[in-house]
Legacy VTK file of the C-alpha trace (Angstrom):
# vtk DataFile Version 3.0
C-alpha trace
ASCII
DATASET POLYDATA
POINTS 399 float
143.625 106.473 84.538
146.525 104.108 83.203
145.318 101.557 80.625
148.331 99.510 80.530
148.401 96.322 81.930
150.771 95.126 84.423
152.963 91.872 83.096
150.391 89.520 85.603
147.546 91.178 84.006
148.824 90.436 80.491
150.061 87.260 81.296
146.172 86.255 82.257
144.602 87.931 79.351
147.024 85.815 76.864
145.981 82.731 78.392
141.962 83.486 78.616
142.696 84.334 74.460
144.488 81.091 73.946
142.228 78.637 75.974
139.246 80.460 74.166
140.848 79.982 70.771
142.123 76.365 71.339
139.488 74.939 73.875
136.142 76.836 73.315
135.949 77.563 69.658
136.327 74.550 68.279
133.488 73.243 70.510
131.111 76.492 69.543
132.194 75.392 65.944
130.152 72.312 66.368
126.258 72.144 66.010
126.203 68.929 68.361
127.381 71.482 71.054
124.527 73.115 71.500
121.378 72.251 73.734
117.735 72.563 72.962
117.619 76.491 74.016
120.852 76.958 71.893
123.285 77.303 74.566
126.314 75.024 75.199
124.911 71.485 76.209
125.975 70.194 79.536
128.381 67.482 78.625
130.639 69.739 76.641
130.126 72.397 79.364
131.435 70.130 82.152
134.368 69.174 80.169
135.386 72.567 79.290
134.743 73.976 82.815
137.192 71.251 84.269
139.719 72.085 81.785
139.093 75.850 82.703
139.816 75.120 86.464
143.036 73.039 85.145
144.364 76.130 83.445
143.521 78.472 86.213
140.873 80.368 84.596
137.998 79.868 87.152
135.873 82.364 89.015
137.988 85.261 88.305
135.550 87.673 90.678
135.943 85.356 93.486
138.447 85.525 96.467
141.550 83.208 96.014
140.626 81.827 99.455
137.373 80.388 98.017
138.705 79.125 94.579
138.900 82.169 92.351
141.445 84.772 91.439
140.586 87.473 93.142
140.611 90.136 90.251
139.406 93.220 90.998
136.807 95.124 88.651
139.150 96.385 86.310
141.101 92.900 85.992
137.459 91.566 85.430
136.956 94.074 82.731
139.873 92.412 80.877
139.249 88.915 81.815
135.505 89.039 80.684
136.163 90.757 77.422
138.646 88.107 76.023
136.110 85.274 77.417
132.849 87.143 75.732
134.959 86.360 72.513
133.000 82.961 72.522
129.360 82.742 73.261
130.285 79.979 75.434
133.261 81.589 76.851
131.949 83.176 80.318
129.989 80.144 81.295
133.001 77.871 81.289
134.895 79.882 83.569
132.403 80.451 85.715
132.041 84.242 85.001
128.431 84.220 83.332
125.201 85.650 84.554
123.269 85.283 86.760
125.727 83.587 88.680
128.369 85.931 88.578
126.231 88.642 89.951
125.011 86.521 92.466
128.028 85.505 93.637
129.433 89.072 93.943
126.432 89.803 96.125
127.149 86.624 98.296
130.607 87.312 98.594
130.174 91.096 99.840
127.002 90.990 101.892
126.742 87.221 103.388
128.188 86.247 106.836
130.602 83.474 106.724
128.237 80.650 107.389
126.018 81.816 104.674
128.971 81.905 102.187
129.787 78.639 103.328
126.524 77.215 102.540
125.187 79.281 99.730
128.171 80.702 97.839
130.845 78.293 97.934
128.645 75.559 95.681
128.135 78.142 93.176
131.910 79.165 93.107
132.627 75.149 93.256
130.160 74.928 89.844
128.274 72.094 91.756
125.094 73.964 91.299
123.778 77.183 89.382
122.026 79.907 91.283
118.964 82.751 90.395
117.836 85.856 91.649
114.604 86.524 91.842
112.794 90.226 91.529
110.871 91.475 88.565
106.971 90.880 88.658
104.183 90.996 86.156
102.430 94.195 86.314
101.727 96.433 88.541
104.213 94.616 90.369
108.165 95.620 90.311
110.009 95.881 87.225
112.515 98.733 86.562
111.535 100.306 90.113
111.488 97.391 92.778
109.976 99.754 95.417
106.880 98.637 93.413
107.274 95.070 94.639
104.151 93.341 95.702
105.482 89.969 96.693
105.624 89.986 100.463
107.434 88.595 103.159
105.609 88.246 106.303
107.170 87.248 109.799
106.057 84.115 111.432
106.033 83.219 115.060
108.377 80.463 114.702
111.268 82.833 113.608
110.530 82.445 109.872
109.103 84.155 107.051
106.297 83.289 104.524
106.537 84.294 100.912
103.676 85.027 98.821
103.767 86.316 95.285
104.107 86.251 91.626
107.238 86.826 89.656
108.554 86.245 86.227
111.512 86.605 83.580
113.913 85.130 86.255
116.453 84.188 84.193
118.190 80.663 85.261
115.109 79.572 87.544
114.749 76.502 85.824
118.282 75.015 86.443
119.094 76.625 89.729
119.040 75.193 93.229
120.055 78.326 95.129
117.938 81.166 95.013
118.027 84.974 96.211
114.553 86.630 96.546
113.548 90.003 97.141
110.027 90.370 99.019
108.297 93.429 100.432
108.535 93.370 104.336
107.050 96.793 104.883
105.439 99.748 103.441
108.487 102.268 104.492
109.045 104.130 101.158
113.112 103.771 101.437
113.202 100.326 103.618
110.440 98.029 102.286
112.641 95.253 100.689
114.414 92.448 102.192
116.600 89.705 100.771
116.306 85.928 101.450
117.897 82.681 100.291
116.060 79.703 99.791
116.788 76.077 98.251
115.153 74.539 94.996
113.803 71.731 97.113
111.992 73.949 99.520
108.127 73.488 99.581
105.901 76.349 98.862
106.681 77.631 95.695
106.566 76.364 91.701
107.770 77.263 88.288
104.681 78.030 86.051
106.171 78.151 82.963
109.753 78.811 81.187
108.810 81.741 78.828
110.009 81.343 75.461
111.885 84.278 74.073
113.207 85.390 70.767
116.912 84.759 71.072
119.032 82.188 72.746
118.452 81.662 76.182
120.798 81.457 79.360
120.927 77.763 81.151
117.583 77.670 83.112
115.759 80.255 80.830
113.508 82.800 81.913
110.526 81.595 83.990
107.514 82.580 85.681
107.379 81.768 89.309
104.386 81.251 92.079
104.988 81.612 95.809
102.560 80.302 97.924
103.497 79.805 101.310
107.050 79.527 101.131
108.869 79.361 104.756
112.183 80.655 105.007
114.165 80.800 108.460
115.389 83.956 109.728
119.139 82.654 109.245
118.588 82.833 105.635
117.687 86.584 105.389
120.531 88.283 103.328
121.324 91.685 105.121
119.184 93.554 107.686
115.526 93.593 107.214
114.665 96.553 105.091
118.031 96.372 102.922
116.998 94.946 100.041
117.267 98.049 97.874
120.901 98.257 98.932
121.541 94.579 98.031
119.914 95.395 94.765
122.331 98.117 94.124
125.220 96.371 95.392
124.788 93.445 93.071
123.484 95.419 90.045
126.386 98.182 90.022
128.899 95.580 89.264
126.661 93.019 87.176
125.391 95.901 84.612
129.129 96.371 83.719
129.903 92.960 83.760
127.475 92.405 81.253
129.333 95.264 79.363
132.570 93.492 79.455
131.245 90.371 77.789
129.498 92.414 75.172
132.399 94.222 74.267
133.927 90.685 73.838
130.706 89.389 71.580
131.252 92.893 69.654
134.545 92.333 69.035
134.040 88.674 67.627
131.130 90.141 65.284
133.580 92.391 63.578
135.999 89.460 63.393
133.651 87.652 61.541
133.835 90.001 58.731
137.179 91.093 58.607
138.520 88.158 56.479
135.451 88.227 54.289
135.839 91.962 53.141
139.414 91.391 52.621
139.264 88.474 50.048
135.621 89.123 48.680
135.766 91.025 45.132
133.419 93.276 44.067
133.606 95.447 41.124
137.206 94.653 40.509
138.397 95.324 44.068
137.865 93.570 47.632
135.301 95.090 49.763
138.052 96.379 52.105
139.328 98.607 49.585
135.673 100.352 48.985
135.459 103.583 51.037
132.153 103.004 52.263
133.178 99.844 53.795
136.051 101.391 55.417
133.691 103.796 56.728
131.286 100.966 58.397
134.467 99.190 59.941
135.823 102.640 61.217
132.661 103.411 63.025
132.307 100.302 64.434
135.701 100.015 65.563
135.577 103.510 67.216
132.135 102.447 68.875
133.780 99.447 70.520
136.678 101.535 71.549
134.656 104.103 73.211
132.468 101.259 74.930
135.966 99.974 76.254
136.949 103.241 77.800
133.627 103.815 79.233
133.416 100.306 80.696
137.141 100.467 82.045
136.578 104.194 83.453
133.413 102.710 85.329
135.465 99.789 86.394
137.968 101.827 88.144
135.707 104.147 90.128
134.047 100.820 91.339
137.564 99.818 92.680
137.855 103.078 94.787
134.779 102.375 96.339
132.354 104.507 94.575
128.688 103.447 93.307
129.907 105.028 90.044
125.934 105.146 88.983
126.338 107.627 86.343
129.510 105.807 84.772
127.650 102.429 84.834
124.632 103.733 83.389
126.342 105.156 80.668
128.490 102.256 79.926
125.483 100.196 79.822
123.505 102.503 77.301
126.504 102.957 74.999
127.648 99.279 75.137
124.167 97.664 74.648
123.381 99.907 71.748
127.204 99.495 70.143
126.714 95.300 70.434
123.769 95.631 68.280
125.268 98.099 65.628
128.560 95.895 65.718
126.320 92.953 64.853
124.334 94.462 62.232
127.291 96.026 60.506
128.927 92.551 60.659
126.038 90.792 58.965
125.844 93.583 56.408
129.510 93.439 55.417
129.106 89.223 55.138
126.152 89.582 52.796
123.866 86.575 52.575
126.789 84.594 54.361
126.015 87.107 57.412
122.474 86.317 57.277
122.778 82.407 57.396
123.670 80.044 59.932
126.912 79.444 58.643
128.462 82.306 61.062
127.474 82.872 64.513
126.082 86.432 63.752
122.702 85.721 63.351
122.690 83.774 66.703
124.167 87.010 68.369
121.551 89.146 66.448
118.781 87.531 68.003
120.581 87.721 71.178
121.596 91.624 71.538
118.071 93.248 71.870
118.049 92.030 75.227
120.831 94.203 76.403
118.922 97.205 75.996
116.658 95.691 78.480
118.446 93.309 81.272
119.692 94.937 84.603
117.380 98.206 83.643
116.108 99.361 80.317
118.167 102.177 78.570
115.686 104.724 79.279
115.732 104.208 82.957
119.615 104.388 82.888
119.040 107.606 81.113
116.927 108.765 84.146
119.645 108.001 86.406
122.291 110.323 84.002
120.012 113.071 83.707
119.016 113.279 87.532
123.233 113.554 87.980
123.354 116.151 85.749
120.304 118.442 86.672
122.020 117.919 90.175
125.186 118.872 89.371
125.320 121.054 86.483
128.403 122.179 85.019
130.206 119.901 87.688
128.563 116.549 86.208
131.868 116.930 83.742
134.198 117.325 86.811
137.776 115.165 86.675
137.787 112.839 89.588
LINES 1 400
399 0 1 2 3 4 5 6 7 8 9 10 11 12 13 14 15 16 17 18 19 20 21 22 23 24 25 26 27 28 29 30 31 32 33 34 35 36 37 38 39 40 41 42 43 44 45 46 47 48 49 50 51 52 53 54 55 56 57 58 59 60 61 62 63 64 65 66 67 68 69 70 71 72 73 74 75 76 77 78 79 80 81 82 83 84 85 86 87 88 89 90 91 92 93 94 95 96 97 98 99 100 101 102 103 104 105 106 107 108 109 110 111 112 113 114 115 116 117 118 119 120 121 122 123 124 125 126 127 128 129 130 131 132 133 134 135 136 137 138 139 140 141 142 143 144 145 146 147 148 149 150 151 152 153 154 155 156 157 158 159 160 161 162 163 164 165 166 167 168 169 170 171 172 173 174 175 176 177 178 179 180 181 182 183 184 185 186 187 188 189 190 191 192 193 194 195 196 197 198 199 200 201 202 203 204 205 206 207 208 209 210 211 212 213 214 215 216 217 218 219 220 221 222 223 224 225 226 227 228 229 230 231 232 233 234 235 236 237 238 239 240 241 242 243 244 245 246 247 248 249 250 251 252 253 254 255 256 257 258 259 260 261 262 263 264 265 266 267 268 269 270 271 272 273 274 275 276 277 278 279 280 281 282 283 284 285 286 287 288 289 290 291 292 293 294 295 296 297 298 299 300 301 302 303 304 305 306 307 308 309 310 311 312 313 314 315 316 317 318 319 320 321 322 323 324 325 326 327 328 329 330 331 332 333 334 335 336 337 338 339 340 341 342 343 344 345 346 347 348 349 350 351 352 353 354 355 356 357 358 359 360 361 362 363 364 365 366 367 368 369 370 371 372 373 374 375 376 377 378 379 380 381 382 383 384 385 386 387 388 389 390 391 392 393 394 395 396 397 398
């Protein structure tokens, strides 16, 4: 594929980069900008979101008709990587998880009425959303078909939800929810997707689960469903198409994670470049030491490989292909290079890197989740291996 950006794409990339540098980075540098969970506080967030909208940098993944920029997946990769230079960037431009993936699913699969009611407020930034899938053992984790939460039809045309979910990202701050529940025992069509509002009775948040790293807005919560009624008009897609909804959402969402992580990995290396060029050790700067150059070269190569893998998967998604293997390979590689790049930057910064004087310690605590969210690395390796076993040497065929 041709990796040359069009003049319009390059202009947009530069505008995103400038907005991050001029508007977001100064806010990120102020400790008062953080909330109790180490994310951007609501007041500075709303100010930056208004500025992003005014600058034409809002909801890049959504259609122009609904207030977005209408970018395809390749365009999103360019945009998200630049936004990801700051840990506040994606949420300020309305392209952060979990809203990002939820918007993509609703836009692709909802009826026009559902889009007006459930999607448009998320695009507008008037509320947040959450998707509810994961369950405690022995329920659904990496295998959604093991789901124990049930949706049972009721005579009045509604569905009654019973079950237990946990590690539901953004649940505490969300108003619109996408829920997956079991509606049959058919092996391939046992799940269905539903929509409900925070104020609907019959469910509760049991707790906000504390995690080792900084949290997304709304945290990661444990939920209990005890008689939540959802009218059939709030069913997303057909009965039994829940797994299809999962694949539609996660295929792109896994890749958008990679896009944002690449921006963070580049930022981590950026945090050490100035230091190694000025810090002297044994009569020369750190940058003049061969061992330091090797460390920087390894990080630079890993990031560039991750960018190429992500762009290839994005280009394939734009053809209508599910690109499952390409997305899985990118998800594994980029999640691992993120951790390695941050660790390299900390090492090269010495004690300074281990302190809170740089964003690196925040990034280092954040990075391990990359190997877990939207499918653990080991599960994605199973996807890749199955493709190899099914296709043999054709696994490496050119498109």
